[in-house]
N, C-alpha and C positions, 0 to 999 in steps of 0.2 A: 570557793569556785576552785574545782581541782582543775588538772588538766592532762589532755594525751598527745601523744605526738603524729603527726601525721608524716607519712616517706613518702618520696616518691624515686622510684628507681630508674636510673638514667644509663647509659653506657657507660661504664670507666669510673662512676661514682656516685655517692647515696647523697642526698638529704633529708634532713629530720627538720620536721617544722612543729611546733606545738599550738592546738587550737585549744580553749576554752571550753570546757565542758561543765557541765551543773551535776550534783553532788547531790542527791534525794536525802531527806530525813532517815528514806531506810536504808540505804546504804550504798543501792545502786547507782549508777550514772545513767545520764541521759544524753543520748545520741545528739552530737551538735545538728546546727541547722544547716541547709546546705547553703547557706549564705557564706556562713565562715569558714565554710572550706571552698570557695569560692574566693575568696577573701586573701583564705592564705597563700592557694595555686598562683595568685595574682603578685600578691607580696614577692610571694618566690620566682614568677617570669621576669619582675623588674632585675631582682640580684644577678640572675644568669646573663642578663644584657651584659651587666655593668662587669662580668667577670670572665665575659666568652673570650678576653686577650691573652688571660692568666692559663697556667698552666692544671689540669685536672688532678685533681687528688682520687689517688686509688684507695686510699683508704676509706671505709665504709663509717661512721658514726655508731655510735652503738645506741641503743635504743632505751630512754629514759623512762623508768618507770615511775610516775607519779605516787607519792603517800598520800594515803587516805587518812581521813578524818575518824578521830575514835567514835564509836558505834555503842550504844547502850547495849550491856552484855543478855540483859533482860530482853533484848529482841531477838527476833529471829535471824540469825547470821545472814546475812544478803550482802554482805560485801562485792564489788565489782572491780575489776580490772579492764581499763581500756586503754588499747593497745593499735596501731598500725605498723604491721609491718609486710613484709613482701611475700609473696606466695610461695617464693622457695625457703625464708625460715619458717613461715610457719606448718605451713604441709609439704616436705621434701616431697614424697611419697604422692602428691596429688595429680592426677593425668591433665587437672588445669591449669597447672604450675608452669611456668614457661624459664627454661633454663636461661644462667646468665653467665654466658663463657668470661674461663677466669684469665685469658687473655684479653688484656686490652689492645686494643688497636692503635698504630702509630695515628691516627687523624681521628678521634672517635667522630661519629656522624650526627647531628643536632637534630634531636627528636620533638615533634609536636606534642608539646602537653597538653594540648584540648582532647587529641586522640587516643590519650593514654589512659589506661582504667586505675582508677586510684583507690583502694582499698581502708575500709577501716575494721578493725577487731575490737571486738565488747565482748565482756563475761560477766555471767550473769552468779551471783550466788558465791560458792570456793570453785574457782578457777581447776584446781587439780582433781576436784571430783566429776566435772562434765563430763560427761560423754555422748554430744550432738553436736554436729555444727549446723548451722544453719544463715545462708548465704542468700541476703537481700539484696537483688540487684534493679537501682534505679535507672530511666530513661535517659539519664542525664551522664551515663558511664559511671556512677558511683557506686559503689557496693560495700556492704556492712555485712560483717563475718562476725555471729556471734558465738559464743561456747557457752551450753545451756542443758539444762539437764532433761534428759528424756521423762521422768518421771514427775517434774512440773512441768510439761508442758501436755503429756499426756492427760494428764491428771487435770489440768484448766480449758482446754483446747478441743474441742471436736475433730477441728480440722489437721490440728499435729497427731491426735489419738489416732483418727484412719493413716497416715501418713505413715506412723511408727508401729502399726499393726503386724506388716510382712517384714521388717527390713533387717538388714544384718545389724550384727552387735555393736559396729563404729559406723553408724550411717551418717550422709547427710543430705541436706534438706536445702534444693534451692528454690527458690520463690523468684520468678521473672518480674521486670514490669510492674514496680511498687512504685505506687505515684506518691506515696508519702512515708518515705523511711525512717525519716524520723519520730514519727506518732508508732508505724510499727514496731519500732525499738523499744519506747516508752508502753506499749500496752503490754509486750512480754515483758518487761522488767516488772510491772504492774502484778502477775502472774505469783512472784516472789512476796508480793503484799500479803499482811493479814486482812488488814482494813483498807480496801482498796475506796472506798468512800471518803475515807480522812486523807489519802493521796490530792482527791480532786477539788478538795475546799480550796477556794482563792485563785482555782485555776479559771481562765474567760470561757463562755458560754460556746463561743467558736471551734476553743479546743478540745473541750470536751465531747463535743459533738464529732471533734474528728477521729477522737478516741473511740467513741463509740461505733462509729463505720468499720473500724479495724479489728474492732472487738467481735463487730458483727460477719467481717468475714472471716475471722477466726474460731466461731464457734465456742469465744470466750463467755461466757453464761454470768459469771459473775461479775464479770465487767460491765456487760450490758447493763446488770440490774443496780449497780453502783451510779453508771451514768444517768441512767432513767429518775433515780433518785433525787441525783442531785440536780437535773433538770425539771424535776418536779417544784422544789424547793428553791432554785436560784431564780430573780428579776430578769425578764428579755422582754424585748418590745420592739415594733420596728422590725429594720430587718432580718434582724435574730430570730423573731417569732417566727417569721415562714421559712427562717432553713431551722426551727426546731419543729414545727409542724410536718414537714415534708421530712425530716429525717426519724421522727418517732413514726408518723405513719407507717413508713417503710417496712418497717419491721411485721406489721400485721400480725401481730399474736398478741393478746390482752392478759395471756400470764405472766409479764412481766409490769400491768396495771398501767397500761399507756393512755388508759382511758381517764386518769388521774390528772395527765399533760394535757389531754387534748378539750378536757371540762373547762381548762384557763381561756380557749377561746371559742367553744362550741357550750350550746348551752341545750340540758334536758327539759326545761320548763316547756310545759304543756303551751302557755298563754303565748298570743303571736306577737311577732315584733308590733306590729302597730297599734296593740293596747298598752305593751310599753311606751311608747310613743305618745299615743295619748294622756297616760299617766305624767308623761316629763311634758306633753305640753299647757298642760294644769297648772302646775307647779310654778311654771314659770309666770305664767299669764295672772295667775294669783300672787303671787309675790310684789310686796310693798317695798321692798330695799331695793332702793335706785343702782348703786353699782353693782350688786350682786346681780339685778334681774336683767341690767345691759349687758353686763358681762357671757350671762349666759344664753341670751338671745345671739348673741354673735354667735358664740360657739356654737349653737343648736342648729343657726341658718348655714356655718360652713360646714357642720357635718353633713347636713343634707344635702346641700350643692356636692358633697366629695361623694356621696350615695350615687346622684345622679350621675355624674360624672365617670367613675369607676366599674357602676352598671348598664349604663347606655338609657337608663328610665324603667330598667326591665325590675328591677323590685320596689314589690306594692307598699305604697305607703297608704293608707284610709284618708284617702278626699274627705269622705262624709266628715271624721270628726274633727277634720280642719274647718270645714263649713260649719260644725256644730256650736265650733267654737267662735267663728265670726260671727254669726248670730247674737250667741250670749253678750259678745263685746259691743255688734250693734244695739242691741238693747238696752243696756246700759248704758250706754253713750244718750241715746234717744230720754232716757227718765232724768240722767243726768242733764240735759239741755233742758227737759222741761222744767227741773228747778232752778237754772241759773235765769230764765226768762220769766220767770214771776217778778210782778211787781216789787217792788223795794228788795229786792237782793242784792244790787248794787250798795245799797243803803246800808245793808249789814258791816256786822261788825268783821275784823281780819278774820279773826278763830272760828267765825261762822262759815264764811265763805269759804276759807282754806280746804277743807277735805273734800267740797265739791270740785273745787277748779283742779284741786291736785287728783282728783280721781278721772275727770273729762280728760287730763294729759297721760294719763297711766292708760284709758281705754283706747284712745287716739294712735298713742306707741304701740298696743297690742297688736289694733287692725292696722297698721304698716306691715307690722313684722309679720303675722300672717299672712299679709299679702305679698310681702317677697318669698314667702316660701311656695304658696299658690303658683309665682309666677316662675319661679325653680323649677314647678315640677309640670309647665306649660297647662298650670289647671285654673286660669284666672280669669276665665271668660267670664264666669255663674258670679265672680264676684263683682268684677265691672257691673252686671249688670243689678246684683243688689244694691251697691252701691249707687248707682243710677234710679232707683226707685223710691230714696228716702227724700221722698216731696218733703214729711213735716218735719224731718231733721235739717232740711235747707232752710225752710221758712221760719225755722225756730232760731238758724243758728244766726239771723240778722240783729236778734234780739240779746245775745249775750255777750256779752263785754270781747271786744276784738282781742285782748291779754289772753283770755281763758279759752279763748274758740281758735285760734288762728294755726292750732298745731294740726286742728281736724279738715284743714284744708291742704294738708301737706298728702291726706290719704286723694286729694281726686290730683297731686300735680302727681303722682308715684303711675295713678292710672294714662293721665294723657302723655307721660313719658314711655310707659308699655305701649299703648297702641301707636305711639309714634315711632318706635325701635321696632314693631315686628313682635313684642313681647307676648300679645295676647291679640289674638282676633273676633272680639265681639261684632258681634251681629250691628247692621245701618241702625237700624232702630234703638239700639243699644248707645250707640257714638252719638246720634245726636239726641238723645235723653239726657245722655251724661251731661253735653254740652250745655243744655238747655236748663237744668237742674243746677249745678255748681260750677257753670263759668262764673257769673255774677259774684255768688260770697268768694271763690277764688280771688276774683278783680278785688271784692273789699278788702281782703288781707293780706293784698301783696306786699304792701310796705313795711306790716310788720312781720311776713315770711322773710324779707330779706334780713332784716335785722334782727328778730328772736329766733332764727334755725338757723345751725351752724352746717346743718348740712345742706341746705337750699344751694342749688346753682340754678341763678335764672338762666343763661344761657340755655341750658338744659332744659329746663321745663317749656319757656319760650317754644322752641321745636318743636317737641313734641306736642303742645296748644296745638301750633302753626298744622302741623301735619294732621293732627285728628280733624282738622276742623276742613283740610283738604281732602279726607276720606267721603267728604259728602257730595251730595250732589251740587251742582253749579248754582241753585236756585237758595239753599242753605245755606252755601258758603258766602254769599254773597248776604245771607241775612242777619248772619252772626259774625261776620267780618264789619258791616254797617253798623251795627251795635255796638263793636269794641271799638271802632274810630269815635264814637262821640265818646266812649270813656279814657282812650288815649289821651283826645285833645284837652280834657281836662286835668288830668289827673299825673299826664307823662312818665317822671319815673315811675310813679307810684302804681303804676299799671304794666299788663304784660306787653312788651314789647311786638306786635306780630307782622310789622312791615315785610318780614319775607315770605309769611304766606298772602298777605296782601298783595304782594306782588305778584305772585303767582298764580292768586284769582285776577288779577286784572288783566294780564295777557291771555288766563283763557276765557275772560269774559269778550275783551275786544280787540284783541289783536289774532287769537288762531281764528275768529270766523273768516273776518279778512283773508288772512292766508291763506286757510284751507280752500275759500267760494273762488278767489284770484288761481291759487292754485290748478282747480278743476278744470276754470275756465282756458287756462293756459294752455292745457296737454286735451281738451276736448279743439282748442282750434289747430294745434299739431297735428292732430287726427285729422 
């Protein structure tokens, strides 16, 4: 780490402060960050306050020139000297320089440091052969003046080539409102490098994007190409991905090979996204490895919800393929129930029964996952109808051992919760048929569900069943709730507790007619 000096000139005396500055492998120095400059000035202000009562020194300190590390003779001579000096010392004949009186006032006035202009001088290559001064002005007041070579800048930058085409032999170029002075200096230093790509290695993606932006402004084609080569090979995800894509698309010139970068986020394949989704669904549904299948189901479900959230549901995901998968799972589940309900199945050996029981669990889990996807797509109404019409499956349900079948009742629970929460809006006939076909099998498995399913939430399920019942006509509510009451009085905790729904039905049946009748009588009497 080398150092350059930062000088601030006040009336009557001069202060010199050292600020660290990095030396690159090619031998030139990079501009310090604005934070380093501000920190140096802040420390200097604190020292000035402590010395406010002491006499001012009229003798100015000499500028310290840092020593450069040795550079390999085989490399191009690109050593840089970096110094910060006053305008009067560096350019005595410049019209922009402000002369300082040789006579110190008896009572020197204290200047506001924030309003003073700070200048940094940076040299590239061999300083004694430089023939061009380029000054970068930052909005915050800091200016960087560079001693460079016209032939180098004109060769690498179309911007400077245009500027220098009609200038006098000893020109000066002023560049105002430079937002990123540090990167401007580094980018111009890259014009002195033979292998720009090597200079970018181990740089962060964000910094390379800053260099790319400045290189584009300066028309530094070799640097633009090197930055794009870096971005094509470097890993970037998350926020960096958005920044890279927006920066690359801004170029709008495929001569740089930007399509190679954009291919990372945009595919030219002719197959539609829902074809790829169908293939993913088949792979997940066909998996027999528990952990991998469980983790991928969770991940795909999360990603599909993200699509729906970020696109407001405008991205089409083929519902037909989802329902085709549902139908295949239902057919497989029905065949498995037929096997498990055969006489003597329970008497078979464990090795003979286990594949069937395992496959029942797998297909039930697949249907629950597909139902969650359809609920997220607001397309589960047809699934409710499909499940409500599975009369044979419901009849075979009682013939299959509870331990093997209870996970199937989780499908029924999810449908009741979805209807109760308004996540799906099946027709009245579908809701009535669903309760008629599947409520009793659910009651039969209720004890196993409470102890055998980790994801089972009794309160949520009971609230969903009750709300689903209350969406029917009053006569249907009465029929279902009276049937439930007989089961609850026998099984108690091993039966869904629908007392809240029972209370609502009770008030609708016995209280509301009386209140409405007498309320109308009172209103007619007042009239």
